[in-house]
C-alpha positions as CSV (number, residue, x, y, z in Angstrom):
1,X,5.0,-2.6,5.1
2,X,3.6,0.9,4.9
3,X,1.9,1.0,1.5
4,X,1.9,-2.1,-0.7
5,X,0.5,-1.7,-4.2
6,X,-3.3,-2.1,-4.3
7,X,-4.7,-5.1,-6.1
8,X,-8.0,-6.7,-7.0
9,X,-9.7,-8.5,-4.0
10,X,-7.9,-6.4,-1.4
11,X,-10.3,-5.0,1.2
12,X,-10.2,-1.2,1.7
13,X,-11.8,1.5,3.8
14,X,-12.5,4.8,2.0
15,X,-11.2,7.6,4.3
16,X,-11.7,10.7,2.1
17,X,-14.4,12.1,-0.2
18,X,-18.1,11.6,-0.8
19,X,-18.1,7.8,0.1
20,X,-16.0,8.1,3.3
21,X,-18.8,6.8,5.5
22,X,-19.0,3.5,3.7
23,X,-18.0,0.2,5.4
24,X,-15.0,-1.9,4.4
25,X,-15.5,-3.2,0.8
26,X,-13.6,-5.3,-1.7
27,X,-11.7,-3.8,-4.7
28,X,-13.4,-5.0,-7.9
29,X,-10.8,-3.6,-10.4
30,X,-7.7,-1.5,-10.5
31,X,-7.1,0.9,-13.4
32,X,-3.4,1.8,-13.1
33,X,-3.3,4.0,-16.2
34,X,-6.0,6.3,-14.8
35,X,-4.8,6.1,-11.2
36,X,-8.2,4.9,-9.9
37,X,-9.8,1.8,-8.3
38,X,-13.3,0.5,-8.3
39,X,-14.8,-0.7,-5.1
40,X,-17.9,-2.9,-4.7
41,X,-21.1,-1.2,-3.6
42,X,-19.8,2.2,-4.7
43,X,-22.2,3.0,-7.6
44,X,-24.0,5.9,-9.1
45,X,-27.1,5.9,-11.3
46,X,-26.9,7.4,-14.8
47,X,-29.7,9.4,-16.2
48,X,-31.0,6.4,-18.2
49,X,-31.2,4.3,-15.0
50,X,-28.0,2.3,-15.5
51,X,-25.7,1.6,-12.5
52,X,-22.0,2.4,-13.0
53,X,-19.0,2.1,-10.7
54,X,-17.5,5.3,-9.3
55,X,-13.7,5.6,-9.7
56,X,-11.8,6.4,-6.5
57,X,-8.2,7.6,-6.2
58,X,-6.0,5.1,-4.3
59,X,-4.7,7.8,-2.0
60,X,-8.2,8.2,-0.6
61,X,-8.4,4.6,0.7
62,X,-6.7,2.6,3.4
63,X,-6.0,-1.1,2.8
64,X,-7.5,-3.1,5.7
65,X,-6.9,-6.7,4.4
66,X,-4.5,-7.9,1.8
67,X,-5.2,-10.8,-0.5
68,X,-2.1,-12.9,0.2
69,X,-0.7,-15.2,-2.4
70,X,2.8,-16.8,-2.5
71,X,4.3,-13.7,-4.2
72,X,2.9,-11.2,-1.8
73,X,3.9,-13.4,1.2
74,X,7.4,-13.6,0.0
75,X,7.6,-9.8,-0.5
76,X,6.4,-9.2,3.0
77,X,8.9,-11.7,4.4
78,X,11.8,-10.0,2.5
79,X,10.8,-6.6,3.7
80,X,10.5,-7.9,7.3
81,X,14.0,-9.3,7.2
82,X,15.3,-6.1,5.8
83,X,13.7,-4.0,8.5
84,X,15.2,-6.2,11.3
85,X,18.6,-5.6,9.8
86,X,21.3,-8.1,9.1
87,X,24.0,-6.1,10.9
88,X,22.5,-4.2,13.9
89,X,26.0,-3.2,15.2
90,X,26.8,-1.3,12.0
91,X,23.7,0.9,12.3
92,X,22.3,1.7,8.8
93,X,25.7,2.0,7.1
94,X,26.7,5.1,9.2
95,X,30.2,5.7,10.3
96,X,31.3,4.9,13.8
97,X,33.6,7.0,15.9
98,X,36.5,4.6,15.3
99,X,36.0,4.8,11.5
100,X,36.1,8.6,11.7
101,X,39.2,8.5,13.9
102,X,41.0,6.3,11.5
103,X,40.2,8.6,8.5
104,X,42.8,11.2,9.8
105,X,45.6,8.6,10.0
106,X,47.8,8.5,6.8
């Protein structure tokens, strides 16, 4: 699967932005409404000294390890079966030469 939805407890590598040099880290929370995720050890210090998490856009990270539960495993299995194709001789629903030849016959 190319890009499954990101989820809490997935492990990600940040590939763009200020924190791109950081090692693989775990996602602490996902804020879908704001299109951002929060990753452990990615913090900044406020002026009063408090530590806050920095939001990171999901397009700037690469998932390295999924947290697999039964739902995610079944999703991967379904997609795997779909990619292998039930009917390989048909070829993605395209017309064969014999189908095209029979289209002219009335």
